N, CA, C and O atoms as a DFTB+ gen file, in Angstrom:
452 C
 N C O
     1  1      -4.877      19.521     -53.594
     2  2      -5.025      19.113     -52.206
     3  2      -5.943      17.892     -52.176
     4  3      -7.040      17.909     -52.735
     5  1      -5.480      16.850     -51.524
     6  2      -6.246      15.607     -51.498
     7  2      -7.356      15.694     -50.459
     8  3      -7.176      16.259     -49.380
     9  1      -8.479      15.136     -50.799
    10  2      -9.625      15.124     -49.893
    11  2      -9.552      13.833     -49.072
    12  3      -9.432      12.735     -49.616
    13  1      -9.625      13.993     -47.781
    14  2      -9.547      12.820     -46.900
    15  2     -10.922      12.194     -46.767
    16  3     -11.937      12.883     -46.673
    17  1     -10.926      10.900     -46.762
    18  2     -12.200      10.200     -46.638
    19  2     -12.663      10.219     -45.185
    20  3     -11.886      10.485     -44.268
    21  1     -13.926       9.935     -45.006
    22  2     -14.472       9.915     -43.647
    23  2     -13.859       8.789     -42.828
    24  3     -13.742       8.895     -41.607
    25  1     -13.470       7.716     -43.497
    26  2     -12.823       6.606     -42.795
    27  2     -11.469       7.045     -42.234
    28  3     -11.111       6.687     -41.111
    29  1     -10.720       7.824     -43.023
    30  2      -9.444       8.349     -42.545
    31  2      -9.647       9.270     -41.348
    32  3      -8.885       9.222     -40.382
    33  1     -10.663      10.096     -41.417
    34  2     -10.950      11.008     -40.309
    35  2     -11.337      10.237     -39.056
    36  3     -10.937      10.599     -37.949
    37  1     -12.125       9.160     -39.232
    38  2     -12.512       8.326     -38.080
    39  2     -11.290       7.644     -37.473
    40  3     -11.163       7.568     -36.251
    41  1     -10.401       7.154     -38.315
    42  2      -9.190       6.516     -37.809
    43  2      -8.316       7.520     -37.059
    44  3      -7.746       7.203     -36.015
    45  1      -8.218       8.728     -37.602
    46  2      -7.454       9.769     -36.912
    47  2      -8.052      10.061     -35.540
    48  3      -7.329      10.224     -34.557
    49  1      -9.376      10.122     -35.488
    50  2     -10.049      10.387     -34.218
    51  2      -9.829       9.235     -33.238
    52  3      -9.610       9.473     -32.050
    53  1      -9.885       7.994     -33.717
    54  2      -9.642       6.832     -32.851
    55  2      -8.208       6.853     -32.322
    56  3      -7.973       6.572     -31.147
    57  1      -7.255       7.185     -33.187
    58  2      -5.856       7.263     -32.754
    59  2      -5.702       8.337     -31.679
    60  3      -5.007       8.123     -30.685
    61  1      -6.333       9.470     -31.866
    62  2      -6.266      10.549     -30.873
    63  2      -6.878      10.089     -29.544
    64  3      -6.334      10.361     -28.474
    65  1      -8.017       9.388     -29.627
    66  2      -8.670       8.888     -28.407
    67  2      -7.780       7.886     -27.678
    68  3      -7.681       7.912     -26.451
    69  1      -7.134       7.005     -28.435
    70  2      -6.248       6.010     -27.815
    71  2      -5.052       6.699     -27.158
    72  3      -4.647       6.321     -26.058
    73  1      -4.490       7.701     -27.820
    74  2      -3.373       8.453     -27.221
    75  2      -3.814       9.128     -25.925
    76  3      -3.075       9.130     -24.941
    77  1      -5.018       9.701     -25.925
    78  2      -5.537      10.344     -24.716
    79  2      -5.715       9.320     -23.598
    80  3      -5.376       9.583     -22.444
    81  1      -6.256       8.144     -23.953
    82  2      -6.452       7.089     -22.955
    83  2      -5.119       6.612     -22.394
    84  3      -4.988       6.406     -21.188
    85  1      -4.130       6.437     -23.265
    86  2      -2.808       6.026     -22.800
    87  2      -2.209       7.064     -21.862
    88  3      -1.599       6.722     -20.850
    89  1      -2.389       8.335     -22.206
    90  2      -1.885       9.391     -21.326
    91  2      -2.522       9.336     -19.949
    92  3      -1.842       9.491     -18.934
    93  1      -3.837       9.113     -19.917
    94  2      -4.530       9.011     -18.620
    95  2      -4.068       7.781     -17.849
    96  3      -3.894       7.845     -16.632
    97  1      -3.868       6.665     -18.541
    98  2      -3.426       5.438     -17.873
    99  2      -2.029       5.621     -17.297
   100  3      -1.758       5.215     -16.167
   101  1      -1.142       6.234     -18.078
   102  2       0.225       6.479     -17.592
   103  2       0.190       7.385     -16.362
   104  3       0.891       7.137     -15.382
   105  1      -0.625       8.428     -16.419
   106  2      -0.739       9.330     -15.268
   107  2      -1.275       8.580     -14.050
   108  3      -0.820       8.796     -12.926
   109  1      -2.239       7.703     -14.285
   110  2      -2.814       6.928     -13.182
   111  2      -1.767       5.979     -12.593
   112  3      -1.668       5.846     -11.374
   113  1      -0.995       5.328     -13.447
   114  2       0.040       4.407     -12.959
   115  2       1.076       5.174     -12.146
   116  3       1.499       4.713     -11.087
   117  1       1.484       6.337     -12.633
   118  2       2.466       7.134     -11.895
   119  2       1.901       7.554     -10.537
   120  3       2.614       7.572      -9.533
   121  1       0.623       7.888     -10.525
   122  2      -0.020       8.253      -9.263
   123  2      -0.034       7.058      -8.303
   124  3       0.233       7.209      -7.111
   125  1      -0.348       5.874      -8.833
   126  2      -0.365       4.666      -7.998
   127  2       1.030       4.354      -7.465
   128  3       1.179       3.924      -6.321
   129  1       2.045       4.569      -8.292
   130  2       3.413       4.326      -7.834
   131  2       3.781       5.278      -6.700
   132  3       4.417       4.874      -5.726
   133  1       3.381       6.548      -6.828
   134  2       3.660       7.502      -5.745
   135  2       2.915       7.091      -4.477
   136  3       3.461       7.159      -3.376
   137  1       1.660       6.664      -4.643
   138  2       0.859       6.236      -3.492
   139  2       1.502       5.020      -2.835
   140  3       1.583       4.946      -1.608
   141  1       1.959       4.064      -3.647
   142  2       2.588       2.861      -3.112
   143  2       3.862       3.221      -2.360
   144  3       4.131       2.664      -1.296
   145  1       4.648       4.149      -2.905
   146  2       5.874       4.586      -2.230
   147  2       5.538       5.274      -0.910
   148  3       6.207       5.054       0.099
   149  1       4.496       6.111      -0.923
   150  2       4.085       6.803       0.303
   151  2       3.609       5.795       1.353
   152  3       3.895       5.942       2.541
   153  1       2.884       4.775       0.902
   154  2       2.420       3.735       1.824
   155  2       3.616       3.014       2.432
   156  3       3.618       2.708       3.624
   157  1       4.633       2.741       1.618
   158  2       5.843       2.095       2.128
   159  2       6.527       2.936       3.193
   160  3       7.000       2.410       4.201
   161  1       6.578       4.246       2.968
   162  2       7.183       5.145       3.957
   163  2       6.388       5.115       5.253
   164  3       6.950       5.097       6.347
   165  1       5.058       5.111       5.104
   166  2       4.224       5.095       6.312
   167  2       4.384       3.793       7.077
   168  3       4.414       3.793       8.307
   169  1       4.487       2.679       6.352
   170  2       4.691       1.390       7.016
   171  2       6.019       1.402       7.776
   172  3       6.090       0.941       8.915
   173  1       7.065       1.930       7.146
   174  2       8.368       2.014       7.814
   175  2       8.290       2.883       9.062
   176  3       8.853       2.540      10.101
   177  1       7.588       4.011       8.955
   178  2       7.437       4.891      10.106
   179  2       6.674       4.181      11.227
   180  3       7.049       4.278      12.396
   181  1       5.606       3.468      10.868
   182  2       4.840       2.745      11.873
   183  2       5.667       1.647      12.521
   184  3       5.520       1.382      13.715
   185  1       6.531       1.007      11.752
   186  2       7.407      -0.013      12.325
   187  2       8.352       0.601      13.359
   188  3       8.579       0.022      14.421
   189  1       8.901       1.779      13.040
   190  2       9.797       2.447      14.003
   191  2       9.025       2.844      15.261
   192  3       9.516       2.679      16.378
   193  1       7.821       3.365      15.073
   194  2       6.999       3.741      16.230
   195  2       6.687       2.506      17.058
   196  3       6.776       2.527      18.286
   197  1       6.324       1.439      16.377
   198  2       5.989       0.189      17.067
   199  2       7.193      -0.313      17.865
   200  3       7.032      -0.750      19.005
   201  1       8.390      -0.258      17.288
   202  2       9.585      -0.709      17.994
   203  2       9.879       0.155      19.218
   204  3      10.255      -0.364      20.269
   205  1       9.710       1.463      19.085
   206  2       9.974       2.339      20.236
   207  2       8.941       2.102      21.334
   208  3       9.274       2.107      22.519
   209  1       7.693       1.897      20.936
   210  2       6.669       1.600      21.938
   211  2       6.925       0.245      22.581
   212  3       6.683       0.051      23.772
   213  1       7.416      -0.681      21.779
   214  2       7.730      -2.009      22.308
   215  2       8.815      -1.918      23.375
   216  3       8.740      -2.598      24.398
   217  1       9.818      -1.082      23.139
   218  2      10.885      -0.901      24.130
   219  2      10.327      -0.292      25.417
   220  3      10.691      -0.707      26.518
   221  1       9.447       0.687      25.272
   222  2       8.840       1.307      26.444
   223  2       7.994       0.295      27.212
   224  3       8.051       0.233      28.441
   225  1       7.226      -0.481      26.494
   226  2       6.396      -1.510      27.138
   227  2       7.271      -2.520      27.864
   228  3       6.947      -2.959      28.968
   229  1       8.391      -2.887      27.229
   230  2       9.306      -3.832      27.884
   231  2       9.851      -3.255      29.187
   232  3       9.970      -3.973      30.180
   233  1      10.183      -1.966      29.191
   234  2      10.662      -1.337      30.428
   235  2       9.569      -1.347      31.495
   236  3       9.826      -1.661      32.658
   237  1       8.354      -1.002      31.088
   238  2       7.242      -1.010      32.040
   239  2       6.962      -2.424      32.548
   240  3       6.634      -2.617      33.718
   241  1       7.093      -3.393      31.671
   242  2       6.897      -4.782      32.084
   243  2       7.904      -5.195      33.146
   244  3       7.568      -5.903      34.095
   245  1       9.132      -4.748      32.979
   246  2      10.144      -5.115      33.970
   247  2       9.817      -4.505      35.332
   248  3      10.087      -5.110      36.370
   249  1       9.233      -3.303      35.325
   250  2       8.810      -2.674      36.585
   251  2       7.647      -3.453      37.194
   252  3       7.632      -3.736      38.392
   253  1       6.665      -3.798      36.343
   254  2       5.478      -4.525      36.825
   255  2       5.860      -5.901      37.341
   256  3       5.281      -6.385      38.313
   257  1       6.815      -6.522      36.707
   258  2       7.218      -7.877      37.074
   259  2       7.711      -7.957      38.515
   260  3       7.630      -9.015      39.139
   261  1       8.214      -6.860      39.042
   262  2       8.751      -6.867      40.404
   263  2       7.657      -6.835      41.458
   264  3       7.942      -7.063      42.633
   265  1       6.401      -6.555      41.073
   266  2       5.314      -6.508      42.052
   267  2       4.577      -7.830      42.131
   268  3       4.957      -8.807      41.487
   269  1       3.494      -7.851      42.947
   270  2       2.684      -9.058      43.077
   271  2       1.959      -9.329      41.759
   272  3       1.403      -8.420      41.143
   273  1       1.976     -10.584      41.343
   274  2       1.289     -10.965      40.110
   275  2       1.945     -10.416      38.861
   276  3       1.329     -10.399      37.795
   277  1       3.172      -9.972      38.971
   278  2       3.855      -9.374      37.831
   279  2       4.018     -10.317      36.659
   280  3       3.933      -9.897      35.505
   281  1       4.252     -11.582      36.942
   282  2       4.455     -12.544      35.872
   283  2       3.187     -12.706      35.039
   284  3       3.262     -12.788      33.813
   285  1       2.031     -12.754      35.686
   286  2       0.772     -12.885      34.950
   287  2       0.515     -11.657      34.084
   288  3       0.075     -11.778      32.940
   289  1       0.791     -10.473      34.633
   290  2       0.626      -9.249      33.853
   291  2       1.544      -9.260      32.635
   292  3       1.157      -8.823      31.551
   293  1       2.755      -9.759      32.821
   294  2       3.704      -9.813      31.713
   295  2       3.208     -10.759      30.622
   296  3       3.296     -10.438      29.437
   297  1       2.696     -11.905      31.008
   298  2       2.170     -12.863      30.032
   299  2       0.992     -12.260      29.282
   300  3       0.900     -12.388      28.061
   301  1       0.093     -11.607      30.003
   302  2      -1.051     -10.965      29.359
   303  2      -0.595      -9.895      28.365
   304  3      -1.142      -9.796      27.267
   305  1       0.390      -9.108      28.739
   306  2       0.900      -8.042      27.875
   307  2       1.542      -8.626      26.612
   308  3       1.346      -8.108      25.512
   309  1       2.300      -9.695      26.778
   310  2       2.934     -10.332      25.619
   311  2       1.875     -10.874      24.664
   312  3       1.998     -10.723      23.449
   313  1       0.849     -11.495      25.202
   314  2      -0.230     -12.019      24.348
   315  2      -0.941     -10.886      23.611
   316  3      -1.273     -11.027      22.434
   317  1      -1.173      -9.775      24.286
   318  2      -1.809      -8.630      23.632
   319  2      -0.930      -8.081      22.517
   320  3      -1.426      -7.759      21.437
   321  1       0.367      -7.972      22.770
   322  2       1.298      -7.468      21.739
   323  2       1.313      -8.373      20.525
   324  3       1.317      -7.899      19.390
   325  1       1.323      -9.675      20.761
   326  2       1.324     -10.615      19.639
   327  2       0.055     -10.473      18.811
   328  3       0.105     -10.464      17.581
   329  1      -1.082     -10.362      19.491
   330  2      -2.358     -10.203      18.764
   331  2      -2.379      -8.894      17.974
   332  3      -2.807      -8.873      16.820
   333  1      -1.925      -7.820      18.582
   334  2      -1.904      -6.525      17.892
   335  2      -0.933      -6.556      16.717
   336  3      -1.232      -6.021      15.650
   337  1       0.209      -7.171      16.905
   338  2       1.187      -7.272      15.818
   339  2       0.632      -8.055      14.643
   340  3       0.835      -7.674      13.490
   341  1      -0.071      -9.149      14.926
   342  2      -0.676      -9.949      13.859
   343  2      -1.746      -9.155      13.125
   344  3      -1.843      -9.219      11.899
   345  1      -2.543      -8.413      13.868
   346  2      -3.592      -7.613      13.238
   347  2      -3.001      -6.527      12.355
   348  3      -3.481      -6.304      11.244
   349  1      -1.971      -5.851      12.830
   350  2      -1.321      -4.800      12.023
   351  2      -0.688      -5.384      10.772
   352  3      -0.822      -4.833       9.680
   353  1      -0.003      -6.494      10.941
   354  2       0.646      -7.126       9.796
   355  2      -0.393      -7.554       8.765
   356  3      -0.202      -7.341       7.568
   357  1      -1.479      -8.149       9.214
   358  2      -2.543      -8.563       8.301
   359  2      -3.126      -7.364       7.573
   360  3      -3.369      -7.434       6.368
   361  1      -3.352      -6.272       8.278
   362  2      -3.911      -5.075       7.652
   363  2      -2.972      -4.529       6.581
   364  3      -3.415      -4.233       5.471
   365  1      -1.691      -4.390       6.891
   366  2      -0.748      -3.818       5.925
   367  2      -0.499      -4.753       4.751
   368  3      -0.282      -4.302       3.626
   369  1      -0.531      -6.062       5.017
   370  2      -0.391      -6.996       3.900
   371  2      -1.594      -6.906       2.963
   372  3      -1.442      -6.993       1.744
   373  1      -2.781      -6.735       3.527
   374  2      -3.977      -6.586       2.694
   375  2      -3.903      -5.312       1.866
   376  3      -4.253      -5.317       0.686
   377  1      -3.454      -4.232       2.470
   378  2      -3.319      -2.964       1.739
   379  2      -2.279      -3.099       0.628
   380  3      -2.507      -2.676      -0.505
   381  1      -1.142      -3.690       0.967
   382  2      -0.080      -3.836      -0.032
   383  2      -0.513      -4.750      -1.174
   384  3      -0.243      -4.454      -2.338
   385  1      -1.187      -5.865      -0.851
   386  2      -1.611      -6.768      -1.911
   387  2      -2.662      -6.118      -2.792
   388  3      -2.682      -6.355      -4.000
   389  1      -3.531      -5.307      -2.218
   390  2      -4.517      -4.582      -3.022
   391  2      -3.854      -3.592      -3.958
   392  3      -4.249      -3.468      -5.118
   393  1      -2.846      -2.885      -3.460
   394  2      -2.139      -1.916      -4.298
   395  2      -1.383      -2.620      -5.423
   396  3      -1.380      -2.156      -6.563
   397  1      -0.746      -3.735      -5.094
   398  2      -0.011      -4.486      -6.116
   399  2      -0.977      -5.056      -7.147
   400  3      -0.686      -5.043      -8.343
   401  1      -2.115      -5.554      -6.695
   402  2      -3.122      -6.079      -7.619
   403  2      -3.632      -5.007      -8.553
   404  3      -3.782      -5.247      -9.751
   405  1      -3.899      -3.829      -8.025
   406  2      -4.376      -2.723      -8.851
   407  2      -3.309      -2.303      -9.848
   408  3      -3.618      -2.054     -11.013
   409  1      -2.075      -2.222      -9.415
   410  2      -0.988      -1.860     -10.311
   411  2      -0.817      -2.914     -11.401
   412  3      -0.589      -2.574     -12.562
   413  1      -0.925      -4.170     -11.041
   414  2      -0.820      -5.246     -12.020
   415  2      -1.928      -5.156     -13.053
   416  3      -1.690      -5.338     -14.247
   417  1      -3.130      -4.877     -12.597
   418  2      -4.269      -4.747     -13.505
   419  2      -4.053      -3.586     -14.471
   420  3      -4.336      -3.704     -15.663
   421  1      -3.563      -2.493     -13.967
   422  2      -3.315      -1.321     -14.813
   423  2      -2.231      -1.638     -15.834
   424  3      -2.354      -1.280     -17.005
   425  1      -1.178      -2.304     -15.397
   426  2      -0.109      -2.654     -16.331
   427  2      -0.601      -3.630     -17.395
   428  3      -0.192      -3.538     -18.553
   429  1      -1.461      -4.550     -17.021
   430  2      -2.041      -5.471     -18.011
   431  2      -2.882      -4.713     -19.015
   432  3      -2.861      -5.018     -20.208
   433  1      -3.616      -3.735     -18.542
   434  2      -4.457      -2.943     -19.448
   435  2      -3.601      -2.158     -20.422
   436  3      -3.942      -2.051     -21.600
   437  1      -2.496      -1.608     -19.947
   438  2      -1.637      -0.835     -20.840
   439  2      -0.948      -1.724     -21.854
   440  3      -0.703      -1.294     -22.981
   441  1      -0.633      -2.941     -21.483
   442  2       0.011      -3.867     -22.423
   443  2      -0.952      -4.296     -23.523
   444  3      -0.518      -4.596     -24.635
   445  1      -2.243      -4.329     -23.236
   446  2      -3.240      -4.722     -24.233
   447  2      -3.465      -3.616     -25.248
   448  3      -3.844      -3.874     -26.391
   449  1      -3.222      -2.356     -24.813
   450  2      -3.430      -1.238     -25.730
   451  2      -2.244      -1.160     -26.625
   452  3      -2.182      -0.289     -27.494
């Protein structure tokens, strides 16, 4: 029976550690992919909600428009919707870019290993 040197044992331990690290990285990437998919579903759901609310607001605007000062109220409402839409879009783009950046970083790390 051959006696293994301490260097061989150290290399075996390093290989085991690298395999463990790769397993954790793969699990983390899979988790990030699930999170990204869930975020996409939520964005789609919010878009549908936003569209339905937009239709309701449009109906209410048409009612308001028939009264005194209705045109000014309509302009104010449109400006508010535009501002809110820009804020929501900016928020979701920031979230998506952060998730993509994190995923890219993880993939770069796995390629280096």
